[in-house]
C-alpha positions as CSV (number, residue, x, y, z in Angstrom):
1,X,93.8,75.3,137.9
2,X,93.2,74.9,134.3
3,X,92.6,77.9,132.6
4,X,94.8,80.3,134.9
5,X,97.7,78.4,133.0
6,X,96.8,79.7,130.0
7,X,95.9,83.5,131.6
8,X,99.6,85.2,130.1
9,X,99.2,83.3,126.7
10,X,96.1,84.7,126.2
11,X,97.9,88.1,127.6
12,X,100.6,87.5,124.8
13,X,98.6,86.6,122.2
14,X,96.8,89.9,122.8
15,X,99.8,91.9,122.9
16,X,101.2,90.1,119.8
17,X,97.1,91.4,117.9
18,X,98.1,95.0,119.3
19,X,101.2,94.8,117.9
20,X,100.8,93.6,114.1
21,X,97.4,95.5,114.2
22,X,99.7,98.9,114.9
23,X,102.4,97.6,111.8
24,X,98.9,96.7,108.7
25,X,97.6,100.6,109.2
26,X,101.1,101.7,109.8
27,X,101.5,99.8,106.0
28,X,98.6,101.2,104.1
29,X,99.4,104.4,105.6
30,X,102.9,105.1,103.9
31,X,101.9,104.1,100.1
32,X,106.1,104.7,98.0
33,X,106.3,107.9,96.4
34,X,108.0,109.6,94.4
35,X,108.4,112.2,92.1
36,X,110.0,112.7,88.5
37,X,110.4,116.0,86.5
38,X,107.7,117.3,88.3
39,X,105.4,114.0,88.2
40,X,104.2,112.4,91.6
41,X,104.7,108.3,90.9
42,X,102.9,105.9,93.0
43,X,103.0,102.4,93.9
44,X,99.6,101.1,94.4
45,X,99.2,97.5,93.5
46,X,96.1,96.7,92.8
47,X,94.2,93.7,93.0
48,X,94.3,92.2,89.7
49,X,96.9,89.6,88.2
50,X,98.4,91.7,86.0
51,X,100.9,94.2,87.4
52,X,101.5,96.4,84.1
53,X,99.4,98.7,86.6
54,X,101.2,98.8,89.9
55,X,102.7,102.1,89.5
56,X,101.4,105.4,88.1
57,X,102.4,109.3,87.3
58,X,100.5,111.8,87.7
59,X,101.2,115.0,86.2
60,X,100.6,118.6,87.8
61,X,98.3,119.8,86.4
62,X,96.1,116.4,85.3
63,X,92.6,117.1,84.5
64,X,90.6,113.5,84.7
65,X,91.4,110.6,82.8
66,X,91.1,112.6,79.4
67,X,93.5,114.3,80.1
68,X,96.5,111.9,78.9
69,X,99.3,113.8,81.6
70,X,99.1,110.7,84.1
71,X,101.3,107.3,82.8
72,X,101.1,103.3,84.0
73,X,103.5,100.9,84.8
74,X,105.1,97.4,86.2
75,X,108.3,99.4,87.5
76,X,108.7,102.4,88.6
77,X,111.3,102.5,85.5
78,X,108.5,101.8,82.8
79,X,106.8,104.7,84.9
80,X,110.1,107.2,84.9
81,X,110.7,106.6,80.8
82,X,106.4,107.0,80.9
83,X,107.0,110.4,81.8
84,X,110.6,111.1,79.9
85,X,108.4,109.8,76.3
86,X,105.4,111.9,77.3
87,X,108.4,115.4,77.3
88,X,109.3,113.5,73.9
89,X,106.2,113.8,72.4
90,X,105.5,117.2,73.1
91,X,108.9,118.2,72.5
92,X,108.2,117.0,68.4
93,X,104.4,117.5,68.6
């Protein structure tokens, strides 16, 4: 009788693990996204202590690191401000 008593507990634990695994998969694939003035904004927290790069915005015509049409920020508002600043620089330049 000893281990037979634990069978329902093990089934419950297995079900919980399965549900958690499914939820973790959903979290990994659902990156919060938005856009502003055509720029794609994403939230991707890198595994570093500095939070200044948690949000990224990329211009639709971005062509590599030297392009200058990609900005980073601590918050989505920081990124939106950087996009607006980029357009102001283009208008004044």
